[in-house]
Each structure stands twice: as C-alpha cells, then as structure tokens.
py3Dmol code that shows the C-alpha trace and the ligand (Angstrom):
import py3Dmol

protein = """\
ATOM      1  CA  MET A   1      75.367 168.024  72.036  1.00  0.00           C
ATOM      2  CA  SER A   2      77.413 170.099  69.579  1.00  0.00           C
ATOM      3  CA  LYS A   3      80.030 168.315  67.533  1.00  0.00           C
ATOM      4  CA  LYS A   4      83.620 169.128  68.396  1.00  0.00           C
ATOM      5  CA  LEU A   5      84.568 170.426  64.928  1.00  0.00           C
ATOM      6  CA  GLU A   6      81.318 172.308  64.268  1.00  0.00           C
ATOM      7  CA  GLY A   7      82.069 175.493  62.322  1.00  0.00           C
ATOM      8  CA  LYS A   8      85.594 174.364  61.359  1.00  0.00           C
ATOM      9  CA  ILE A   9      86.866 174.031  57.808  1.00  0.00           C
ATOM     10  CA  ALA A  10      89.324 171.275  56.949  1.00  0.00           C
ATOM     11  CA  PHE A  11      91.436 170.541  53.877  1.00  0.00           C
ATOM     12  CA  VAL A  12      92.814 167.032  53.337  1.00  0.00           C
ATOM     13  CA  THR A  13      95.316 166.270  50.571  1.00  0.00           C
ATOM     14  CA  GLY A  14      94.868 162.858  48.966  1.00  0.00           C
ATOM     15  CA  GLY A  15      91.402 162.285  50.379  1.00  0.00           C
ATOM     16  CA  SER A  16      89.984 159.995  47.700  1.00  0.00           C
ATOM     17  CA  ARG A  17      91.203 156.679  49.135  1.00  0.00           C
ATOM     18  CA  GLY A  18      92.884 155.052  52.097  1.00  0.00           C
ATOM     19  CA  ILE A  19      93.837 157.012  55.188  1.00  0.00           C
ATOM     20  CA  GLY A  20      92.919 160.402  53.669  1.00  0.00           C
ATOM     21  CA  ALA A  21      89.382 159.300  52.803  1.00  0.00           C
ATOM     22  CA  ALA A  22      88.850 157.999  56.346  1.00  0.00           C
ATOM     23  CA  ILE A  23      90.186 161.267  57.791  1.00  0.00           C
ATOM     24  CA  ALA A  24      87.854 163.325  55.599  1.00  0.00           C
ATOM     25  CA  LYS A  25      84.820 161.274  56.646  1.00  0.00           C
ATOM     26  CA  ARG A  26      85.734 161.424  60.324  1.00  0.00           C
ATOM     27  CA  LEU A  27      86.360 165.194  60.348  1.00  0.00           C
ATOM     28  CA  ALA A  28      83.017 165.678  58.599  1.00  0.00           C
ATOM     29  CA  ALA A  29      81.295 163.408  61.124  1.00  0.00           C
ATOM     30  CA  GLU A  30      82.704 165.661  63.863  1.00  0.00           C
ATOM     31  CA  GLY A  31      81.039 168.653  62.171  1.00  0.00           C
ATOM     32  CA  ALA A  32      83.783 170.109  59.935  1.00  0.00           C
ATOM     33  CA  LYS A  33      83.218 171.201  56.365  1.00  0.00           C
ATOM     34  CA  VAL A  34      85.790 169.254  54.392  1.00  0.00           C
ATOM     35  CA  ALA A  35      87.656 169.726  51.114  1.00  0.00           C
ATOM     36  CA  ILE A  36      89.634 166.817  49.706  1.00  0.00           C
ATOM     37  CA  THR A  37      92.126 166.707  46.878  1.00  0.00           C
ATOM     38  CA  TYR A  38      93.114 163.868  44.595  1.00  0.00           C
ATOM     39  CA  ALA A  39      95.476 163.323  41.684  1.00  0.00           C
ATOM     40  CA  LYS A  40      93.790 160.623  39.610  1.00  0.00           C
ATOM     41  CA  GLY A  41      90.741 159.191  41.344  1.00  0.00           C
ATOM     42  CA  ALA A  42      87.913 161.589  40.452  1.00  0.00           C
ATOM     43  CA  ASP A  43      85.249 158.889  40.917  1.00  0.00           C
ATOM     44  CA  ALA A  44      86.665 157.742  44.234  1.00  0.00           C
ATOM     45  CA  ALA A  45      86.842 161.350  45.447  1.00  0.00           C
ATOM     46  CA  ALA A  46      83.241 161.974  44.360  1.00  0.00           C
ATOM     47  CA  SER A  47      82.140 158.920  46.281  1.00  0.00           C
ATOM     48  CA  VAL A  48      83.835 160.182  49.471  1.00  0.00           C
ATOM     49  CA  VAL A  49      82.007 163.504  49.027  1.00  0.00           C
ATOM     50  CA  LYS A  50      78.704 161.690  48.486  1.00  0.00           C
ATOM     51  CA  THR A  51      79.185 159.563  51.619  1.00  0.00           C
ATOM     52  CA  ILE A  52      79.779 162.727  53.646  1.00  0.00           C
ATOM     53  CA  GLN A  53      76.801 164.538  52.105  1.00  0.00           C
ATOM     54  CA  ASP A  54      74.504 161.528  52.585  1.00  0.00           C
ATOM     55  CA  ALA A  55      75.372 161.655  56.277  1.00  0.00           C
ATOM     56  CA  GLY A  56      74.358 165.324  56.396  1.00  0.00           C
ATOM     57  CA  GLY A  57      77.855 166.821  56.104  1.00  0.00           C
ATOM     58  CA  LYS A  58      79.428 169.287  53.715  1.00  0.00           C
ATOM     59  CA  ALA A  59      82.316 168.361  51.412  1.00  0.00           C
ATOM     60  CA  ILE A  60      83.913 169.168  48.080  1.00  0.00           C
ATOM     61  CA  ALA A  61      86.544 167.332  46.028  1.00  0.00           C
ATOM     62  CA  ILE A  62      89.142 169.198  43.988  1.00  0.00           C
ATOM     63  CA  ALA A  63      91.618 167.766  41.490  1.00  0.00           C
ATOM     64  CA  ALA A  64      95.019 169.007  42.678  1.00  0.00           C
ATOM     65  CA  ASP A  65      98.224 167.058  42.287  1.00  0.00           C
ATOM     66  CA  SER A  66     100.335 167.752  45.365  1.00  0.00           C
ATOM     67  CA  THR A  67     103.477 167.810  43.216  1.00  0.00           C
ATOM     68  CA  THR A  68     102.269 170.531  40.823  1.00  0.00           C
ATOM     69  CA  PRO A  69     103.283 174.024  41.933  1.00  0.00           C
ATOM     70  CA  GLY A  70     100.199 176.173  42.447  1.00  0.00           C
ATOM     71  CA  ALA A  71      97.682 173.308  42.245  1.00  0.00           C
ATOM     72  CA  VAL A  72      97.093 172.892  45.965  1.00  0.00           C
ATOM     73  CA  GLU A  73      97.263 176.650  46.457  1.00  0.00           C
ATOM     74  CA  ALA A  74      94.402 177.050  43.963  1.00  0.00           C
ATOM     75  CA  ALA A  75      92.470 174.255  45.709  1.00  0.00           C
ATOM     76  CA  ILE A  76      92.901 175.976  49.075  1.00  0.00           C
ATOM     77  CA  LYS A  77      91.689 179.280  47.590  1.00  0.00           C
ATOM     78  CA  LYS A  78      88.633 177.459  46.222  1.00  0.00           C
ATOM     79  CA  THR A  79      87.994 175.901  49.639  1.00  0.00           C
ATOM     80  CA  VAL A  80      88.196 179.283  51.366  1.00  0.00           C
ATOM     81  CA  ALA A  81      85.879 180.809  48.751  1.00  0.00           C
ATOM     82  CA  THR A  82      83.393 177.937  49.141  1.00  0.00           C
ATOM     83  CA  PHE A  83      83.369 177.466  52.907  1.00  0.00           C
ATOM     84  CA  GLY A  84      84.633 180.844  54.173  1.00  0.00           C
ATOM     85  CA  GLY A  85      87.997 180.085  55.786  1.00  0.00           C
ATOM     86  CA  LEU A  86      90.469 177.399  56.795  1.00  0.00           C
ATOM     87  CA  ASP A  87      91.117 175.862  60.207  1.00  0.00           C
ATOM     88  CA  VAL A  88      92.669 172.426  59.613  1.00  0.00           C
ATOM     89  CA  LEU A  89      95.206 171.275  57.028  1.00  0.00           C
ATOM     90  CA  VAL A  90      95.922 167.557  56.784  1.00  0.00           C
ATOM     91  CA  ASN A  91      98.999 166.771  54.699  1.00  0.00           C
ATOM     92  CA  ASN A  92      98.128 163.186  53.847  1.00  0.00           C
ATOM     93  CA  SER A  93      99.022 162.561  50.201  1.00  0.00           C
ATOM     94  CA  GLY A  94     102.146 160.480  50.074  1.00  0.00           C
ATOM     95  CA  THR A  95     103.715 157.483  48.470  1.00  0.00           C
ATOM     96  CA  ALA A  96     106.377 154.819  48.861  1.00  0.00           C
ATOM     97  CA  ILE A  97     108.355 152.981  46.219  1.00  0.00           C
ATOM     98  CA  PRO A  98     109.653 149.933  48.106  1.00  0.00           C
ATOM     99  CA  LYS A  99     112.989 148.914  46.641  1.00  0.00           C
ATOM    100  CA  LYS A 100     116.599 148.413  47.666  1.00  0.00           C
ATOM    101  CA  PHE A 101     118.231 151.835  47.849  1.00  0.00           C
ATOM    102  CA  GLU A 102     121.036 150.935  45.442  1.00  0.00           C
ATOM    103  CA  GLU A 103     118.472 149.899  42.821  1.00  0.00           C
ATOM    104  CA  THR A 104     116.274 152.980  43.216  1.00  0.00           C
ATOM    105  CA  THR A 105     116.440 155.336  40.240  1.00  0.00           C
ATOM    106  CA  LEU A 106     116.818 159.094  40.479  1.00  0.00           C
ATOM    107  CA  GLU A 107     113.289 159.470  39.055  1.00  0.00           C
ATOM    108  CA  GLU A 108     111.921 157.257  41.849  1.00  0.00           C
ATOM    109  CA  LEU A 109     113.838 159.216  44.482  1.00  0.00           C
ATOM    110  CA  ASP A 110     112.521 162.489  43.045  1.00  0.00           C
ATOM    111  CA  ARG A 111     108.942 161.155  43.027  1.00  0.00           C
ATOM    112  CA  VAL A 112     108.997 160.198  46.703  1.00  0.00           C
ATOM    113  CA  ILE A 113     110.624 163.490  47.706  1.00  0.00           C
ATOM    114  CA  ASP A 114     108.198 165.460  45.524  1.00  0.00           C
ATOM    115  CA  ILE A 115     105.006 164.067  47.024  1.00  0.00           C
ATOM    116  CA  ASN A 116     106.085 163.459  50.585  1.00  0.00           C
ATOM    117  CA  ILE A 117     108.235 166.519  51.291  1.00  0.00           C
ATOM    118  CA  ARG A 118     107.871 169.178  48.598  1.00  0.00           C
ATOM    119  CA  GLY A 119     104.113 168.618  48.447  1.00  0.00           C
ATOM    120  CA  THR A 120     103.833 169.082  52.208  1.00  0.00           C
ATOM    121  CA  PHE A 121     105.934 172.248  52.041  1.00  0.00           C
ATOM    122  CA  MET A 122     103.809 173.723  49.237  1.00  0.00           C
ATOM    123  CA  SER A 123     100.406 172.921  50.742  1.00  0.00           C
ATOM    124  CA  THR A 124     101.436 174.210  54.148  1.00  0.00           C
ATOM    125  CA  GLN A 125     102.716 177.515  52.758  1.00  0.00           C
ATOM    126  CA  ALA A 126      99.481 177.920  50.831  1.00  0.00           C
ATOM    127  CA  ALA A 127      97.344 177.025  53.860  1.00  0.00           C
ATOM    128  CA  LEU A 128      99.135 179.417  56.205  1.00  0.00           C
ATOM    129  CA  LYS A 129      98.099 182.370  54.048  1.00  0.00           C
ATOM    130  CA  HIS A 130      94.467 181.647  54.926  1.00  0.00           C
ATOM    131  CA  MET A 131      94.520 179.732  58.195  1.00  0.00           C
ATOM    132  CA  ASN A 132      92.561 181.151  61.108  1.00  0.00           C
ATOM    133  CA  ASN A 133      94.244 181.651  64.478  1.00  0.00           C
ATOM    134  CA  GLY A 134      94.008 178.459  66.519  1.00  0.00           C
ATOM    135  CA  GLY A 135      94.360 176.368  63.359  1.00  0.00           C
ATOM    136  CA  ARG A 136      95.841 172.914  63.017  1.00  0.00           C
ATOM    137  CA  ILE A 137      98.499 171.613  60.650  1.00  0.00           C
ATOM    138  CA  ILE A 138      98.597 167.834  60.766  1.00  0.00           C
ATOM    139  CA  SER A 139     100.942 165.801  58.591  1.00  0.00           C
ATOM    140  CA  ILE A 140     100.841 162.059  58.088  1.00  0.00           C
ATOM    141  CA  GLY A 141     104.400 160.903  58.600  1.00  0.00           C
ATOM    142  CA  SER A 142     105.220 157.296  59.420  1.00  0.00           C
ATOM    143  CA  CYS A 143     106.613 155.208  62.252  1.00  0.00           C
ATOM    144  CA  VAL A 144     109.576 154.594  59.927  1.00  0.00           C
ATOM    145  CA  GLY A 145     110.327 158.312  60.156  1.00  0.00           C
ATOM    146  CA  GLU A 146     111.726 157.505  63.579  1.00  0.00           C
ATOM    147  CA  ARG A 147     112.855 153.897  63.604  1.00  0.00           C
ATOM    148  CA  MET A 148     113.678 151.460  60.823  1.00  0.00           C
ATOM    149  CA  MET A 149     113.437 147.698  61.022  1.00  0.00           C
ATOM    150  CA  THR A 150     113.054 146.532  57.432  1.00  0.00           C
ATOM    151  CA  PRO A 151     115.105 147.033  54.275  1.00  0.00           C
ATOM    152  CA  GLY A 152     113.572 148.512  51.129  1.00  0.00           C
ATOM    153  CA  LEU A 153     112.179 151.777  52.465  1.00  0.00           C
ATOM    154  CA  VAL A 154     115.280 153.968  52.684  1.00  0.00           C
ATOM    155  CA  SER A 155     114.064 156.952  50.653  1.00  0.00           C
ATOM    156  CA  TYR A 156     110.534 156.744  52.080  1.00  0.00           C
ATOM    157  CA  ALA A 157     111.834 156.667  55.660  1.00  0.00           C
ATOM    158  CA  ALA A 158     114.106 159.623  54.922  1.00  0.00           C
ATOM    159  CA  THR A 159     111.144 161.686  53.684  1.00  0.00           C
ATOM    160  CA  LYS A 160     109.077 160.798  56.744  1.00  0.00           C
ATOM    161  CA  GLY A 161     112.000 161.715  59.015  1.00  0.00           C
ATOM    162  CA  ALA A 162     111.981 165.062  57.214  1.00  0.00           C
ATOM    163  CA  ILE A 163     108.289 165.485  58.063  1.00  0.00           C
ATOM    164  CA  LYS A 164     109.113 164.975  61.739  1.00  0.00           C
ATOM    165  CA  MET A 165     111.637 167.828  61.725  1.00  0.00           C
ATOM    166  CA  PHE A 166     109.430 169.975  59.464  1.00  0.00           C
ATOM    167  CA  THR A 167     106.779 169.640  62.166  1.00  0.00           C
ATOM    168  CA  GLN A 168     109.116 170.611  64.968  1.00  0.00           C
ATOM    169  CA  GLY A 169     110.544 173.568  63.046  1.00  0.00           C
ATOM    170  CA  LEU A 170     107.231 174.979  61.903  1.00  0.00           C
ATOM    171  CA  ALA A 171     105.679 174.656  65.365  1.00  0.00           C
ATOM    172  CA  ARG A 172     108.208 177.310  66.461  1.00  0.00           C
ATOM    173  CA  GLU A 173     107.058 179.747  63.779  1.00  0.00           C
ATOM    174  CA  VAL A 174     103.272 179.707  64.082  1.00  0.00           C
ATOM    175  CA  GLY A 175     102.720 179.381  67.819  1.00  0.00           C
ATOM    176  CA  ASP A 176     102.065 183.120  68.069  1.00  0.00           C
ATOM    177  CA  ARG A 177      98.883 182.488  66.036  1.00  0.00           C
ATOM    178  CA  SER A 178      97.956 179.575  68.347  1.00  0.00           C
ATOM    179  CA  ILE A 179      98.351 177.285  65.345  1.00  0.00           C
ATOM    180  CA  THR A 180      99.585 173.827  66.279  1.00  0.00           C
ATOM    181  CA  VAL A 181     101.723 171.629  64.028  1.00  0.00           C
ATOM    182  CA  ASN A 182     101.801 167.895  64.569  1.00  0.00           C
ATOM    183  CA  ASN A 183     102.966 164.712  62.871  1.00  0.00           C
ATOM    184  CA  ILE A 184     100.937 161.517  63.047  1.00  0.00           C
ATOM    185  CA  GLN A 185     103.147 158.470  62.515  1.00  0.00           C
ATOM    186  CA  PRO A 186     101.152 155.394  61.474  1.00  0.00           C
ATOM    187  CA  GLY A 187     102.474 151.884  61.443  1.00  0.00           C
ATOM    188  CA  PRO A 188     101.112 149.347  58.945  1.00  0.00           C
ATOM    189  CA  ILE A 189      97.607 150.385  57.905  1.00  0.00           C
ATOM    190  CA  ASP A 190      95.575 148.349  55.425  1.00  0.00           C
ATOM    191  CA  THR A 191      95.270 150.479  52.249  1.00  0.00           C
ATOM    192  CA  ASP A 192      96.023 150.208  48.524  1.00  0.00           C
ATOM    193  CA  LEU A 193      99.519 151.479  49.328  1.00  0.00           C
ATOM    194  CA  ASN A 194     100.145 148.832  51.983  1.00  0.00           C
ATOM    195  CA  PRO A 195      97.647 145.952  51.660  1.00  0.00           C
ATOM    196  CA  ALA A 196      97.408 143.739  54.740  1.00  0.00           C
ATOM    197  CA  ALA A 197      97.303 140.743  52.421  1.00  0.00           C
ATOM    198  CA  GLY A 198     100.435 141.546  50.404  1.00  0.00           C
ATOM    199  CA  GLU A 199     103.888 139.956  50.459  1.00  0.00           C
ATOM    200  CA  TRP A 200     105.254 143.057  52.216  1.00  0.00           C
ATOM    201  CA  ALA A 201     102.647 142.628  54.944  1.00  0.00           C
ATOM    202  CA  VAL A 202     104.202 139.553  56.559  1.00  0.00           C
ATOM    203  CA  PRO A 203     107.292 141.195  58.115  1.00  0.00           C
ATOM    204  CA  GLN A 204     105.376 144.384  58.940  1.00  0.00           C
ATOM    205  CA  LYS A 205     102.679 142.498  60.833  1.00  0.00           C
ATOM    206  CA  ALA A 206     105.299 140.447  62.673  1.00  0.00           C
ATOM    207  CA  LEU A 207     107.004 143.656  63.849  1.00  0.00           C
ATOM    208  CA  THR A 208     103.892 144.968  65.591  1.00  0.00           C
ATOM    209  CA  ALA A 209     103.271 144.136  69.246  1.00  0.00           C
ATOM    210  CA  LEU A 210      99.623 143.399  68.421  1.00  0.00           C
ATOM    211  CA  ASN A 211     100.422 141.067  65.504  1.00  0.00           C
ATOM    212  CA  ARG A 212      98.038 142.831  63.164  1.00  0.00           C
ATOM    213  CA  TYR A 213      97.591 145.728  60.787  1.00  0.00           C
ATOM    214  CA  GLY A 214      95.723 148.836  61.881  1.00  0.00           C
ATOM    215  CA  SER A 215      92.736 150.325  60.087  1.00  0.00           C
ATOM    216  CA  VAL A 216      92.307 153.688  58.405  1.00  0.00           C
ATOM    217  CA  ASP A 217      89.747 154.572  61.084  1.00  0.00           C
ATOM    218  CA  ASP A 218      92.402 154.209  63.807  1.00  0.00           C
ATOM    219  CA  ILE A 219      94.396 156.993  62.155  1.00  0.00           C
ATOM    220  CA  ALA A 220      91.309 159.114  61.443  1.00  0.00           C
ATOM    221  CA  ALA A 221      90.349 159.039  65.131  1.00  0.00           C
ATOM    222  CA  LEU A 222      93.739 160.389  66.210  1.00  0.00           C
ATOM    223  CA  VAL A 223      93.672 163.073  63.507  1.00  0.00           C
ATOM    224  CA  ALA A 224      90.205 164.135  64.689  1.00  0.00           C
ATOM    225  CA  PHE A 225      91.508 164.433  68.253  1.00  0.00           C
ATOM    226  CA  VAL A 226      94.510 166.517  67.166  1.00  0.00           C
ATOM    227  CA  ALA A 227      92.204 168.687  65.032  1.00  0.00           C
ATOM    228  CA  GLY A 228      89.873 169.244  67.970  1.00  0.00           C
ATOM    229  CA  PRO A 229      89.727 171.670  70.891  1.00  0.00           C
ATOM    230  CA  GLU A 230      91.154 169.275  73.492  1.00  0.00           C
ATOM    231  CA  SER A 231      94.574 169.132  71.817  1.00  0.00           C
ATOM    232  CA  SER A 232      95.433 172.833  71.847  1.00  0.00           C
ATOM    233  CA  TYR A 233      98.584 172.303  73.971  1.00  0.00           C
ATOM    234  CA  ILE A 234     100.019 169.575  71.714  1.00  0.00           C
ATOM    235  CA  THR A 235     102.398 171.047  69.141  1.00  0.00           C
ATOM    236  CA  GLY A 236     105.647 170.053  67.509  1.00  0.00           C
ATOM    237  CA  ALA A 237     104.803 166.481  68.459  1.00  0.00           C
ATOM    238  CA  SER A 238     105.194 163.236  66.579  1.00  0.00           C
ATOM    239  CA  LEU A 239     102.387 160.943  67.673  1.00  0.00           C
ATOM    240  CA  THR A 240     103.063 157.325  66.818  1.00  0.00           C
ATOM    241  CA  ILE A 241     100.122 154.998  66.186  1.00  0.00           C
ATOM    242  CA  ASP A 242     101.711 151.783  65.016  1.00  0.00           C
ATOM    243  CA  GLY A 243     100.409 148.806  67.010  1.00  0.00           C
ATOM    244  CA  GLY A 244     103.687 148.811  68.905  1.00  0.00           C
ATOM    245  CA  THR A 245     105.989 148.545  65.891  1.00  0.00           C
ATOM    246  CA  ASN A 246     108.424 151.041  67.378  1.00  0.00           C
ATOM    247  CA  ALA A 247     108.041 149.736  70.940  1.00  0.00           C
TER     248      ALA A 247
END
"""
ligand_1 = """\
48
LIG
P 96.973 155.274 49.320
O 97.947 155.065 48.204
O 96.050 154.188 49.675
O 96.119 156.602 49.017
C 96.814 157.744 48.620
C 95.862 158.907 48.457
O 96.648 160.053 48.083
C 94.860 158.721 47.352
O 93.680 159.415 47.703
C 95.531 159.369 46.153
O 94.602 159.884 45.216
C 96.260 160.511 46.808
N 97.446 160.938 46.079
C 98.510 160.189 45.695
N 99.382 160.930 45.046
C 98.889 162.191 45.033
C 99.327 163.423 44.522
N 100.484 163.519 43.861
N 98.542 164.512 44.692
C 97.360 164.434 45.335
N 96.888 163.295 45.850
C 97.642 162.183 45.701
O 97.879 155.695 50.566
P 97.617 155.555 52.154
O 96.241 155.953 52.468
O 98.124 154.249 52.595
O 98.672 156.632 52.685
C 98.297 157.960 53.046
C 99.443 158.577 53.821
O 99.735 157.789 54.967
C 100.749 158.671 53.024
O 101.400 159.879 53.357
C 101.543 157.489 53.537
O 102.927 157.664 53.403
C 101.120 157.474 54.987
N 101.338 156.208 55.675
C 100.678 155.082 55.269
C 100.898 153.885 55.932
C 100.227 152.619 55.549
O 100.613 151.560 56.072
N 99.245 152.632 54.679
C 101.846 153.795 57.066
C 102.476 155.037 57.400
C 102.220 156.195 56.728
P 94.572 159.475 43.655
O 94.157 158.035 43.608
O 93.619 160.414 43.039
O 95.958 159.690 43.108
"""
view = py3Dmol.view(width=600, height=400)
view.addModel(protein, "pdb")
view.setStyle({"model": 0}, {"cartoon": {"style": "trace"}})
view.addModel(ligand_1, "xyz")
view.setStyle({"model": 1}, {"stick": {}})
view.zoomTo()
view.show()
C-alpha cells in the first residue's frame, strides 16, 4: 500500500526537538521527504535526520534561526534544490517566557513576538514562493490562543491568538491554488519547553479533562492528517488537541 505522503516534500521549522522532531519523523514515516531547521541544536537535528534515514526515509537538517531575516528563506531554497519542490510547511518553532505580564521586559516581549509571529510570517512568505498547488501550511498555535485559564502566559497567548487569525486570513488568499492553511492548537505536551514533571505542569494537568499531559506523537498524528490527502477541504481552521483543556 502506498504511503499517504509519498512524493511530498515537507519543511518543518524547529524540528530538532519536541513537537517539531516528532512531526518530522511522522511525516517521513508517511513517505514525505523532510527538511528540518534548528537554531542551536545541530547534534539533536542530526539525530532526527539519522532516525529518519535509518527507517528508510529522506531528510536534511539546516541551521536557520526563524528570527533571522532571510535564514528560513535560504533553507527553503536549499530544500527545493535538494528535493525538487515544496508541498508542506509546518511553522513549529516557537517559545514561551512564562512570567507575569507586568514583570515581562520589552526584550522578552520582542523575543516571543519574533519567534512566534514574525518567524511564522517570514517562513510562510518564503514557502509560498515555491509551494506546489494543493500544498499545506500548518502552524502550531496553542489552546491558549483561544482560551486562557492560567496567569503568566499573556504575551505567549497573544502571539498564539495572532496565529489563529493569521491562519484564517491567509486561507482566503491561497485557496485559488488549492493550498490549505490550518492552525493546530496543542494543550500541554511533554517537551523541554513544557515538561510534564515541572512546577508549571500541576495546574496545566489539572485543567485537562483527561488529567494528563499529551505526547508529541499526538500532535504529529494530527499534523500528518492535515498534511495528507483526506484533509483537502479543511482550511482556515483551528484544530484544538488539548486533552479537553478548553472544553
Ligand atoms: P521545544 O522548546 O521543546 O522545542 C523547540 C524547537 O524549536 C527546537 O527544535 C528548537 O531548536 C527550535 N527553535 C527554537 N527557537 C528557534 C528559532 N529561533 N529558530 C529555529 N528553531 C528554533 O518546544 P515544543 O516542542 O514544546 O514547542 C513547539 C511548538 O509547539 C511551539 O510553537 C510551541 O509554542 C507550541 N506548543 C507547545 C506546547 C507544549 O505544551 N509543549 C503547547 C502548545 C503549543 P534548537 O534547540 O536548535 O533551538
């Protein structure tokens, strides 16, 4: 049986660890050729590539800080030159600086906006220059982009709310190329950014209906579905996968 992403080429920002690494591995397992970017973790990125290659897939890792103008554009050009096109962009790189809003510095606000919003804008513009008709733009937002139950994530939630409306707006501009634009909104997922064992985990876990954190593979499975052929009528959507946090 042919794999559902056979012949497709995917580009995942921030694919060296956490949710992005799981997405890269899953898209490759479904048959896509995958490029990942990273900012600092060259070894971690190389190990994701090796895991994919050992399983018979094709992958490359490219150093490209999502906040540096031109960096992701160059990485996308390299991906197109290496694999021959682009079908799926996953805007995954992102960060949070949990802190009371009044105590958050301008530098910290800029950092969160830079990675989460400006980075997504830049990579999407770069990707659209090369993306094949029928392509997929998938951004990793957050369940807090829609509903907020805890203090300390004001700027982060604001950037993820921006991703929701970015998704809706852009869906209206690229539909004539049959490109879909969607926003995946995870709840608490066990990663370096949000460890299930940390102090911040207690209230987050309690807010879920399932009383537990989700795994990176839960998110990767939904991304693979949205990247695949069965989701071609889903666009402009925010798909929440949060263990019932927003229920
Ligand atoms: P992690 O911090 O665990 O991993 C982040 C990944 O992004 C790493 O591969 C890192 O690579 C890369 N990265 C960070 N900054 C940059 C940058 N400036 N340029 C390029 N790559 C970068 O995060 P998660 O996996 O937890 O989060 C991934 C996404 O999911 C984020 O957008 C986050 O907001 C979102 N999310 C996460 C949730 C969670 O509970 N974990 C919940 C809801 C949303 P390197 O080490 O090389 O810098």
